[in-house]
N, C-alpha and C positions, 0 to 999 in steps of 0.2 A: 371306948371308943369309939364312934361312929361308923359307917360303913362310908366308904371315898365314892362322891355321886357321880354319876358318867351319866348324861340326856344327851339325847339324840334331838336332831332341828329339822324340823320339814313343814313346808307350811300346811298341810294336812293329810288324814289318814282317813282312810275309806276301808269298812270289812272285806270291800267286794275287789281290792286292789293288789297287783302283786310288786314286782318290782322292790321300787330305794323298801317301800313299807313294808314285804318279806320281810329284806334285808336287816331291818331296825328291829323285825319285828323276833328276828333269829339271835341277832350280839344280847337281846334281854335277857337269852340262858348263857348268854358270855358271860354279861356282867353283872347280875348279881346273882351272887353267891355271899363268900365268908368274909371279902376284902372289900367285895362293891355294889353298889345299888345302883340300877339305872333304873328311868324315866322314858317320856318317849314328850316332847314340846311342840303344841302344834298351835301356828299363828293365825288361821285358819277361822272365819263367823260360822262356824255349826246354829244355825238357828236354836237346833231344842240340845244342844252338847254335845260330847264325846260319852256321857253316859252308856245306851245303850250299845256303843261303838266298840267303847274298852268291854262289858261285859261278854258281847260272840266271842271277843277275840281270846278271852280266857277265856271260855267256855269250847271250844273248838282245840284249844293247846297250841294254837300258834302267837299267844305272850304269855310269859313267865306271868309266874301267882301271884307274882311281887311290884309288877311293872306296873307304874299305871301311866293314864293321857292324860297330858299335863294342860291344858288349854289358855290360852291368854285371857280371852273372854268369860272360861270355867270361873278358872283365876281368880277374873276381881270382881265375879257375881258374889263370891263362894265370903272373898276380904271383905267383899264393902256391905253386907250382910250383918244390920246389929240381932236382930231376932230370928233364930229363926223359921218360924211359923209362919204361915201367910194371914192377912190381918183378915178377922169377920167382912170386916167392909169391901175388903177388892176378894174374901169370897165370893159373897154377895153381888157384888158390880157383875162375876164372872158370872157366874148362878143366872144371871139376867141375860145377857150375852147372850149364854152358853139359850137358849130355851130361843125354840125358831119361830114361836108368836105373838110379835110385837103390836103390841095399841096402837093404832092410830098407823099402821103403813099396810101398804096390799104387799101382794106377795108374786113370785114366779117363783116355782121351786124346780130346779134340775142337776135332778144326782145326790151330789154330795155338796150342793151349791144353792143359795136362794139367794134373789135379788128383789130390793125393799125400798118402795115405793109412796111417796109420803104428793098429794097436790099434783100427780102424772110426773113427779120428777125422780127419776132413782139417788135416792138417798147413798145405798151402803148397799155392800157383797158380803155373805156369813158364807164359807168356808168349813166343813165340816175333815175330821179323816175319818178313817176305816174304824175306828172306835165309838164312832159318835161323841167328839169333843172337839170344841172349837178351835179350830187351830188357827182363821183371821177375820180379823172384818177389812173391805177394801172403801171407804168412807164415798167419793164424787161431786167436786163440785158442779156447780151452777152447768154448766161444759159440757159435763158428763166426763171431764175427765179425774180420774185416779188425785186425790192431793190428799190420803197418808193409806196407810195402812198396818194396822195393829199384828202380829203375829203372841198368841198363849201357847203358854207349858200346857205339856197336857195336863201336869199338876193341878193347873186352874187361876195360871197368874200372867201378866204380861211380862212377854221376855225383852217385848225389843218394838217399838212404832219408826216407820219410815215416813219421812215426808216427802212431797214430790214438787217440784219443781212447774207451777203453773202453765209458762210457754214450751217448755223443752220437753215436759214431761222426765226428765234427770231424779234421781236420787238427790235430796238439798241438805238432809239429815237424818239422823240415823240417832235413836235414842237407846240404850240398853236400859235394864233396871230388873231388880233383887225384888227374891220371892214378897218379902213387904212392901216394894212397891219404887222404894229412894230408886231415881234413875244415879247408876251410879259410872256412865260414861256415854257422852254425843259424839258426834263423824259429822265433819260441816263436808259438804263436796261441793263443788264448781259449778256450776246447773249448765253450763253450756259444752263442758266437756266432761263430766262427773269423774275429772279429779279432785282426789280428796284433798282436803284445804288442809284444815284442823283436828286434833283429837283434845279433848280436853276427860278427865279422871278424875272425880271427884269422891273424894274420903267424908263421910258422914260423921261419924267421932269429931273430926280436927275443922271438919268446914269447910277443908282448905281443897280445892282447884287449879289441877297441874297439870301444865299445856303444854302439846307435841306440835310441831310443825306438820308432821304425817304421821302413818302410818311407821316412820321405819323407826320413828323416833320413840313412842309406842311401845316399839316393841322388841327395844334396847333395853328402856328402862324393866318390862319383866323380866329378861334375862338375867341383868343387875343384878332385882329384886332378887331373882331365887339364889344368884351364884351371893348374894350376903349374904344368909344364911344359912351357909355351911359355914363350919369349921374347919376346912380343909378346903385348899380351893379347888371347884370340879371339875371335872374335863369335859367337855362341850367340842360335839363331836354335832358338826353342819353338813345334814345330809340332803337341804333344804339348799340347790344354787343360788334358786332365788333368796335366801336371805343370808347369802355371802355378808354384802354392805350389814346390815342389823349387826351381824355379830364380831367382823372387825368393825364396829366402833362403839363397842363395850369397853367401860376404865379398863383401859389395861394392870393383869397381875388380878384383875377378879379370879377367871377363870382361862386354864388351860384348852386354848382351840384349836380344832382341830378340822379338816375341810378334803371328808372324799372327796370322790369324782367320779359318781357312778357309772358313765356312760362314755364314748368321744367327747371332744371337745371343739370336734373341726366343723363346720357349716359345708357340705356338698361341696366333694366327692367321699368324705366325708375318712380321708387322712390325710398323714401329714403333709403342710403346704396348704392347706386353705385354710380360711379363714374361721378367725376363734369365734367358737356358738356367742353371741352377748351374753346366756347367763351364764356363761362360768368365767368371760373374762376376766369380771369381777376377784374371782379367785386369786388371778394372777397381777391384778392388780392394785393387791393387800405389798402396802408400802413393808412390811413386815416377813421379809425373805425367809423365815427361820420356822412361819409358824406351816406344819407339818401341811403339806398335803398327799394324801391317803389313796392310790394308783390300786388296780385290780392286781393290775401281771407289768410285768416286765420291758410287755412287750411296748406296753402305752409305756412305761419312763424312757423307753429307748426314744422313742421319739418328742417328745414332750421339752427333754431334756436338752434337743436340737436348738429349741425355739424360747426354752425359760430356761437358760441355764445356774440362772444363781438359787433357785430356787429348793426348798427341801423335799423332795420325795420318799416315802416309805411303799412299799409295797406289802399289802396285806388279804390276799381272796375272800370272799365270801365263803363261809366253808355250808356245811350240809351231814346233817345227818345221816347215819346208816342205819338202814329200817330194822326192828327186829324180826321178821318176818316181809320176803318179798315173795307178791303172787307169785301166778307161772303164767304163761307170757296167752294169747290167745294170736290161734291163727291167722295170717296176709291182716292184719290189724296193726294201723301206724298212729301218731299222733302229735297234736303241734296242741300243744302250750302257751297260750302269749295275749298280748292284747289283742282287738281286733280294729286294728286303728292304720294310717295307710303305710307308716314306715315301719312295718312287719310284715307287708303284700306275702301276704297270704292266700293273692290273688293267685300270682303264681304258683305256688305249689296245689290249686285244685285245679289250674291251667295244665300242670305237669302229671296230674294223677289222672285226666283222662284221655292221657295214652297208658296211663299203668295199667284200667283193670280192660283196656284192648286184649294184652296179653294174661291179665290174669284177676281175672273175673271173680273170682271171689273176695279179694281187697277191696278192705273196709280205710276207713281214715276218718275220726273221730277229733274234730278242733273244738277244742276249751279253753273262754274264755269271752270278754264282751269286747262289747266296744263300740263305735259312729260308725263300723265302715262292716255291722253284722250283718245289719237287711242288704247293702251292695254284692255283699258274698254270697249271701242264700239266695238271689234271683241270680247269679253265677253258675251257682250250681243249678239248680233250673233250668239254666238256659242250655248249660253244657250237659242235660242229663245226666244230671252223676244224685241226682236224689235218693238211690240204692246202693247210696256207697259212702258217699261223705256226710255228715250226720254236726251237728250244731249240738254241744251237750252244756251251753252255759259256762259260769266262772265254778272250777271248782276249789274243794277246799284238803280235795282227798290224793293230792296231784304222784304222792308215791305209787300207787293203786294202777293209779294208769299210766307213768308210766309201765313200771312194771310188767303191764298185759300187753305192752305194745310189745310187738318188734324191731319196732327203732320210731326213732319221732324225727319231727322236723324242722328247722329253723332259717325264716326265711330272711329274716329283718336287712335293714340295711349295713346297720351296727348296729355294736351293742356296750359295755364299758366289762364286761367280762360277762359268758352265758352261766347264769343263775338256770333257765334249764337246762343246760349240756348239764352239769353238774347235777343236778337229783336225777334224770334220766338215767347216766350213769353208776350215780349211788342207791341204783336201782336193778342193777346190771341191764340197760337198757341203752344200745347205741345210737347217735344221731348222724342222721344224713345235715350239712348244713354248706347255706352258700359260702365263700370262701371270702371276708369280711373281719376289718376289725373291729371290737376285738375280740374273738371268742375263748378259750379257757386255752391257756401256755400251750399245752404236752396236744392238743386240736390242728397243730398245724408240722408235730414234727414227727408225729407216729400214725402209720395209715392202717394201724392194728387198733387203733382208737376210736374211729370215725372215717367218713368219707364228707372230705373239702370237693364241690363243687364251683367250677370258674360262676363268676357271681349275675346271677339276672338268666345263667341260662336254663329254659326252664328245659330244655331236651334231654340234661343234662345232670337233672335234676333227677326225672324219670326212668331217667338211667337207672342212677342208682339203686332210686325204689323198688324196683321191678327186680336187681339184683339179687337185695337181700329180701324180697318176697321170695324170689326162687330155687334161696341158699338161707334158712333161718337156720339152720348150723353155724355158718359165718355170724352170723347175726350177733348171737350165743355167743360167740365165744368173742368181738369185739362188745360184749354186753359185760362180761368175767373182766379182758382191761382197763373198760372204764372202771370197772366198782375196785378196780386193787388200784387201779392209784387215785380215787378219795381217799381206800383206805389209810391208803403212805402218806398224803401229804393235802386234804383239803378237809380232814375233819375240825371237829369244834376246841377241841385240845390245841392242837399246831393252831391254827389261829389266834385261840383268847392266848397264845406263850405272844405270840408277834405281837398283842396289843400292845399287853404285860410292857414287856422291852420298849412299847412306847413310849408308854406312862411313867412307864422306870425311867426315863432316858430326862424327860420334860422335869420331873419332880427334880433330877437331879441339877438341873439349867439354873433352875428360880436362886 
């Protein structure tokens, strides 16, 4: 008998994203064993597909070696390909387009792009990638407006073509192609708003066209097709809140559908009694009250039970691995590992550090991560004259080393679903300083020997807490040991796997 399939659905995956993506990578290590086989399903339109991203995740060990990323567009591009080889005609066509010089045109060359003119009129613009491969060509109308753009795969074939509405400039159609040049999918868009109108899938073998009203229908069709291929009912874990409706629309009985929540469900001020976030409301609008909603903490379940008492809740925490070897602490070093976005409030840690260095001039803060706020945060560091104390290190795949070398790590988020950063820090014998927010790790609210919680948004209290641990490294080390023991006792892969397996067995028993 084949292994039972476990799928995790999310909109997209990026090799430099943590959060939900990291949780899913870890789960592939739970669900690839003698009983289960798991893959990640994505629904976005990555221009060149997921092959490179999957390779990166396998090479750095984040993704289980047997786990794949199955993207809806990659899947149908491959399925609708009759001949795997690029035709000689298409190769020759790409080779001609890839040439810089074109007869009859005058050119303006700018780095990796070239403009082509004919009789004074701009006709097209070519763009090349860093390896010198033609990446895309934009074609211009007589009014110098882009009428269409063709995107090419590095292997040398047309992957997709966008056409644009002449009045609004919005995308009107997107055509998707196989390696052999067959258009396997077209998407139509409303010219004024850019809203997607229709999707049509084309099967080349039986000349069949399959229409969908929008992406929701197309994506649901994809999920149903995968489920129908399995001998036993698969488990479908919908990790992306934007995909809840698509999963709910699947034909009943094709898959066990499970809805995890990775963050708070409430709008500002992000506590119970606030309005439900729009992208999570669909979970609670699901008419199937017995579809499992998986939460990360009992604290969150207690809140949601009050608002939605008829729903079925399961609490299954994130899991972390205990490192085989833990690096030594570096004196006067603190860390932040986070996306650099406004909801993470990194600026408050920077402002607090201004007071820290007055008393501890050796204090250093390393900030790991990337995001929209990076430039703004760097300017703040410069403004506060902290460039010799605060350093931006970019995205890291070595979080264990980063946490282990820190005296403590800092969390300044507005909210969490459960702090994976805290769990990873504890696993490396590193304590945490955090604002008192919903929802961290259950024990962080109960045990003062585990971490330091300060009033939400209080910069002065945050700086005092940092100074305390910098001045008393033995206290920070003792707290780190408490965290390490907590992970070993409660948050290991094995403990959380047992909870998932119990839920799977319950779902099977209910059929």
